[in-house]
C-alpha positions in Angstrom: 0.0 0.0 0.0 1.2 3.5 -0.9 0.2 6.9 0.4 0.2 10.0 -1.7 0.8 13.3 0.0 -0.9 16.2 -1.9 -0.4 19.9 -1.0 -3.4 21.9 -2.2 -3.1 25.7 -2.9 -6.7 26.9 -2.9 -9.8 26.5 -0.8 -11.4 24.6 -3.9 -9.4 23.0 -6.6 -8.9 19.9 -8.7 -5.5 18.2 -8.4 -4.5 15.7 -11.2 -3.4 12.5 -9.5 -2.8 10.6 -12.8 1.0 11.0 -13.0 1.5 9.9 -9.4 -0.7 6.9 -9.8 1.1 5.9 -13.0 4.4 6.2 -11.2 3.2 3.7 -8.4 1.9 1.3 -11.2 5.4 1.5 -12.8 7.3 1.0 -9.5 5.1 -2.1 -8.6 5.3 -3.5 -12.1 1.6 -4.2 -12.3 0.4 -5.0 -15.8 -3.1 -6.0 -15.2 -5.5 -5.4 -12.1 -7.2 -2.7 -10.3 -6.1 0.3 -8.2 -8.1 1.5 -5.2 -7.9 5.0 -4.0 -9.1 6.4 -0.7 -8.9 9.9 0.6 -8.3 10.1 4.4 -10.3 13.2 4.9 -13.9 14.5 5.3 -13.5 17.7 3.2 -11.8 16.5 0.0 -12.9 13.9 -2.5 -11.8 11.8 -5.5 -13.4 11.9 -9.0 -12.8 11.0 -12.6 -13.6 13.8 -15.0 -12.1 15.7 -18.1 -8.5 16.7 -17.7 -8.0 18.3 -21.1 -9.8 21.6 -20.6 -9.1 23.6 -17.4 -12.6 25.2 -17.7 -14.3 21.9 -16.7 -12.8 21.9 -13.1 -13.7 25.5 -12.8 -17.3 24.8 -14.1 -17.6 21.9 -11.6 -16.5 24.1 -8.7 -18.9 26.9 -9.7 -21.7 24.5 -10.0 -21.0 22.8 -6.7 -20.8 26.3 -5.0 -24.2 27.1 -6.6 -25.7 23.9 -5.3 -24.0 23.9 -1.9 -23.2 27.5 -0.8 -20.3 28.1 1.7 -22.7 29.7 4.2 -26.3 28.6 5.0 -28.3 29.8 8.0 -28.9 26.2 9.2 -25.2 25.2 9.2 -24.1 24.4 12.8 -20.7 23.0 12.3 -18.3 25.2 14.3 -15.4 25.0 11.9 -17.3 26.9 9.2 -16.8 24.3 6.5 -20.1 22.5 6.4 -20.2 23.0 2.7 -17.0 21.1 2.3 -18.4 18.1 4.0 -21.6 18.1 1.9 -19.6 18.4 -1.3 -17.2 15.5 -0.3 -20.2 13.3 0.4 -21.7 14.1 -3.0 -18.4 13.2 -4.8 -17.2 10.4 -2.5 -13.8 9.6 -0.9 -12.9 6.6 -3.0 -12.4 5.3 -6.5 -11.5 1.9 -8.0 -9.8 2.1 -11.5 -8.9 -0.7 -13.9 -5.3 -1.3 -14.9 -4.5 -2.8 -18.3 -1.0 -3.1 -19.9 0.6 -1.2 -17.0 -1.7 1.9 -17.3 -4.9 3.2 -16.0 -8.0 2.4 -18.2 -9.4 5.9 -18.8 -11.1 7.5 -21.8 -9.2 10.0 -24.0 -10.3 13.0 -22.0 -10.5 11.5 -18.6 -8.2 12.2 -15.5 -8.2 11.2 -11.9 -8.5 14.0 -9.5 -8.4 14.9 -5.7 -11.0 17.6 -5.3 -10.2 19.9 -2.5 -13.1 21.6 -0.9 -11.5 23.1 2.2 -7.9 24.0 1.5 -5.2 24.9 1.3 -4.3 21.7 3.2 -1.9 18.7 3.1 -3.9 15.6 2.0 -3.3 11.9 2.0 -4.7 9.5 -0.4 -4.0 5.7 0.0 -3.3 3.8 -3.1 -3.7 0.0 -3.2 -2.7 -1.8 -6.3 -4.2 -5.3 -6.7 -2.7 -7.3 -9.5 -4.7 -9.9 -11.4 -4.0 -13.4 -10.5 
């Protein structure tokens, strides 16, 4: 099992994890199998989405802020980040991805992202590669 440490720079941002995951696959020499990812936090999430156009993450963040505003009169969580908890629950903390011929099985435009909802922070994502057979 491996742990990625990710330093985020903004309160809300998408961080491309693809190169880091591919490095782990290469180091472990896995040609076929699956890779499980799990974020160890309650205010960041993992997702697969477009990584070719930087407008997509901006649009996603904008839409999530419209759906889940930072401040609501009924939020009671004392840390002031209730919206981050809700956004993380909507996206989810984990992913399972396929590995084929030593690489992630992703579509042409897809990337794997940590989505920060309460940064900047230092985040940890556990990576577990499970080879076939």
